Residue, then its C-alpha position, 0 to 999 in steps of 0.5 A: x552718708x560719708x558727710x554724716x559720719x564726718x559730722x558725727x566724728x567731728x562732733x564726738x572729738x569736739x565733745x571729748x575735749x570740751x567735756x575735758x575742759x568743762x569738768x577740768x574746771x569743775x574738779x579743779x576747784x579741789x585745789x582752789x579750795x585749799x588756796x582760798x581757804x589758806x589766803x582768806x582764812x575761810x572755813x572749810x564749810x564756807x569754801x565748800x559751800x561755794x561748790x555746793x551752790x555751784x552744783x545746785x545751780x548746775x542742777x537747777x539749770x539743767x532742766x531748761x538747758x535740756x529743753x533748749x538742747x531739744x529745741x534749738x540743738x546742742x550746738x547753740x547751747x555749747x556756744x553760749x555756755x563757752x562764752x559764759x564760762x570764759x568770762x566767768x573764769x576771768x571774773x573768778x580771778x577778781x574775788x575778794x569776799x565770800x559773796x563774790x565767790x558764791x556769785x562768780x563761781x557758784x553762779x556764773x561759772x556753774x551756768x558756763x560749765x552746765x551749758x558745756x558739760x553733760x546735758x548738751x553732750x548727752x543730747x548730741x551724742x545720743x542723736x548721732x549714735x542712737x544704737x551705740x549710745x553707751x560706747x560713744x558716750x563712754x568715749x566722749x566722757x573719757x574726755x572728762x578724765x583727761x580733763x581731771x588728769x591734766x587740768x587739776x595738777x596744771x592748776x596746782x602748778x599755776x597756783x604755786x607759780x603765778x597764784x590762784x588769780x592768774x590760774x583762773x584767768x588762764x583757764x578762762x583764756x583756754x576755754x575762750x580759745x577752744x570751746x566757742x571756735x570748736x562749737x562753730x566749726x566742728x559740732x553739728x546738730x544730729x539729724x532727727x531720730x527715727x520714729x521708733x527711737x523718737x517716740x517709744x510707747x509707755x504702757x498704762x494699765x488700761x492698755x493705752x500708751x503715753x508719749x514719753x514727755x517730762x510730764x508723763x515721765x513724772x507719773x512713773x515710779x522709775x523716774x523717782x527711783x532714777x532720781x534717788x540713784x542720781x542724788x546718791x551716786x553723785x553724793x558720794x562721788x562729789x564728796x570724795x572729788x571735792x574734798x580729796x585734795x584737802x583730806x590728803x593735805x590734812x594727812x600731811x601729804x604735800x599739795x602737789x602730791x595730793x593734786x597729782x593723786x586727784x589727777x590720777x583719778x582722772x587718768x584711770x577714768x579715761x580708760x574706765x569710761x571707755x570700757x564701761x561705755x562699752x560694757x553698758x552696750x554689751x554686758x548691761x547697764x545696771x551690772x556695769x553701774x553696780x560694779x562701778x559703785x562697788x569700786x567707789x565703796x572700796x575707794x572710801x575704805x582706802x581713804x581710812x588706810x591712807x589716814x593710817x599710812x599717808x606716805x605709803x602707796x595707798x594714795x595712788x591706789x585710791x586714785x586709780x580705783x576712784x577713777x574706775x568707780x567714778x567712771x560708772x556714774x557718767x557714761x552709764x546713768x544717761x544710758x539707763x535713763x535713755x533705756x527707761x525714758x527715750x524719745x524726742x523729749x529725752x533732753x528735758x527728762x535727762x535734764x530734770x533727772x540731772x537736777x537730782x544728780x546736782x543736788x546730791x553733789x551739792x549736799x555731799x560737798x557741803x555736808x563734808x565741809x560742815x562735818x569737818x568744821x564741826x568734828x575736825x574729821x571726815x569720818x562721819x561723812x565718808x560713812x554716809x558716802x558709803x550708805x549712799x553708794x549702796x542706796x544708789x545700787x538698789x535704786x538702779x536695780x529696781x528701775x525698769x522701763x514702763x514700755x508696752x509689750x510691743x516696744x519691749x519685744x522690738x528692743x530684744 
């Protein structure tokens, strides 16, 4: 028992740091976006389109990576992903054309990030902490906030000091030094779940039950409601997180101040992820998610205040609130999906729903860049983001487990 607890704790710590690096790379693109657009004179939509490709590849690769995590274990997925990510970041530092950007960052970097980010992490944490999944995932995903807080301003400082090419290369070295060795030495695949956790029953009108595989999950309306929630929730969050630095710079705010505000998003999300993970276990998944998305709505409104008073405190208030609201999407949605579709094939189901999440992020990032190039403003995009947040709240509130009465009674 002591050995198992030790393995669980080491895996949690390794996942915390690995998520920080993986998502630090993800959200550092907001500062690289500004640097690339300035050096190559590329349009905002072209550079944002590379992130849209990144998000789309992230989504398309999530189902097979979930399948691999189920069958090979998340540890091997981490090892392969860390190797790909380190090499991809070094290649990112050599791009000279849009095609290079789309292939190096949009494809290779995305594959590396996906294989070291949420899908294998959720499978790992759920396996080690099945009864306190929300709390443990909240702690692990707090690493994402640390990564945003540390990596985004760090990348801006490196861009200012040694240029964006060496910023990418240094990130690749850091990833190589941590992720692969940590996966070898600290991460351990979790033991098999108990039978009642491994194969919950799903009721049918004829009274029979279904094994919760991906094929059977597709037959339930709740799967598609959760897909809508994943799409819309990430639509608004990725739109803001990718374009927030560019928007702030457009208002006359210095690039380092804008990057610091983006880092503040990460810092506030550290505490918010731990708190929201605990709230998901104690208060309820849906109420916690709804509260977080309401805070995201307030953050969207605050950007209008920043536009009118760019040198006031609103920019830092935005950073804090956006971090709190964004925290609702990462540790909470996996627990909602686990409530509805748990079981031995959870990785495949979660990975497939994560495709909708990634598609939402791709569309949100691309749409904001395209609208800006057309209108010279983010106003229409931010209005769309507000409606998406409301739709995500509605979809989560309507999604319900299709479990049999016996299984539901066991969960109460």
